[in-house]
C-alpha positions in Angstrom: 0.4 -11.7 -2.5 -2.9 -12.2 -4.4 -3.5 -15.8 -5.6 -4.7 -17.0 -9.0 -8.5 -16.6 -9.3 -8.7 -14.4 -6.3 -11.2 -11.5 -6.7 -10.1 -8.0 -5.5 -11.5 -4.5 -5.7 -9.3 -1.9 -7.3 -9.7 1.7 -8.1 -9.5 1.5 -11.9 -8.3 4.7 -13.5 -8.3 3.2 -17.0 -12.1 3.2 -17.3 -14.2 6.2 -17.9 -15.2 7.4 -15.4 -12.6 6.0 -13.0 -14.3 3.9 -10.3 -14.0 0.9 -8.1 -14.1 -2.4 -10.1 -13.8 -6.0 -9.2 -10.9 -7.8 -10.9 -9.9 -11.5 -11.0 -6.2 -12.3 -10.7 -5.3 -14.8 -13.5 -1.5 -14.7 -13.3 -0.1 -13.6 -9.9 3.6 -13.4 -10.7 3.0 -11.1 -13.7 0.1 -9.2 -12.1 -2.4 -10.0 -14.9 -6.1 -9.5 -14.1 -9.5 -9.5 -15.8 -12.3 -7.1 -15.1 -15.7 -8.1 -13.9 -18.4 -6.0 -15.6 -22.2 -5.7 -15.2 -22.8 -6.2 -18.9 -21.3 -8.6 -21.5 -21.0 -6.5 -24.7 -17.2 -6.6 -24.7 -15.4 -9.2 -26.8 -14.5 -12.3 -24.9 -17.0 -11.7 -22.1 -18.3 -14.8 -20.2 -21.1 -14.8 -17.7 -20.6 -15.3 -14.0 -23.7 -16.0 -12.0 -24.4 -14.3 -8.6 -26.0 -17.6 -7.4 -22.7 -19.3 -7.8 -20.6 -16.5 -6.1 -22.9 -14.8 -3.6 -19.9 -13.8 -1.4 -18.8 -11.1 -3.8 -21.4 -10.7 -6.6 -24.6 -8.6 -6.0 -26.0 -9.5 -9.5 -25.1 -11.7 -12.5 -22.0 -10.2 -14.2 -19.5 -10.9 -16.9 -15.7 -11.6 -16.9 -14.0 -9.5 -19.6 -11.6 -12.1 -20.9 -10.7 -10.2 -24.1 -8.8 -7.4 -22.4 -6.4 -8.6 -19.6 -4.5 -5.8 -17.8 -1.5 -5.6 -15.5 -1.5 -4.2 -11.9 1.7 -3.6 -10.0 2.0 -4.4 -6.3 1.6 -0.8 -5.2 -1.8 -0.4 -6.9 -3.0 -3.7 -5.4 -1.7 -2.9 -1.9 -3.2 0.6 -2.0 -6.5 -0.7 -3.2 -6.7 -3.4 -0.6 -5.7 -1.1 2.2 -8.1 1.7 1.2 -11.0 -0.8 0.8 -10.1 -2.3 4.2 -10.5 1.1 5.8 -13.7 1.7 3.9 -15.2 -1.6 5.1 -14.2 -0.9 8.7 -15.8 2.6 8.5 -19.0 1.2 7.0 -19.3 -1.3 9.9 -18.7 1.3 12.6 -21.8 2.3 14.6 -20.1 5.3 16.3 -19.2 7.3 13.2 -21.8 9.9 12.1 -23.4 9.3 8.7 -22.1 12.6 7.3 -18.6 11.8 8.5 -18.8 8.4 6.8 -19.9 10.1 3.6 -16.9 12.5 3.7 -14.5 9.7 4.4 -15.9 7.5 1.6 -15.6 10.4 -0.8 -12.0 11.2 0.2 -10.9 7.6 -0.1 -12.9 6.8 -3.2 -14.7 3.9 -1.4 -16.6 1.5 -3.6 -20.4 1.4 -3.1 
């Protein structure tokens, strides 16, 4: 189970275009999350600095507090499993670059 304030990657089909997004769990038992965005134009966005969270942020970002959303266990487990496979493929030195690209595309791996 995901813990409160844990950051996960999910494939977010509710954004346009659908893509991998970071989300922060704010209420684990109800599956309530907040998105992390690159820009802060949405209502209720607060800054989160890359310098404070270098383990998961590549640049300064914003937590979108004005639009919490729910994720069920299936979506979370699927996203975590797919991303785990993507991470392992990326680290492999024996898989050809073209094959990696095909796998990333098929699984919808985040960049």
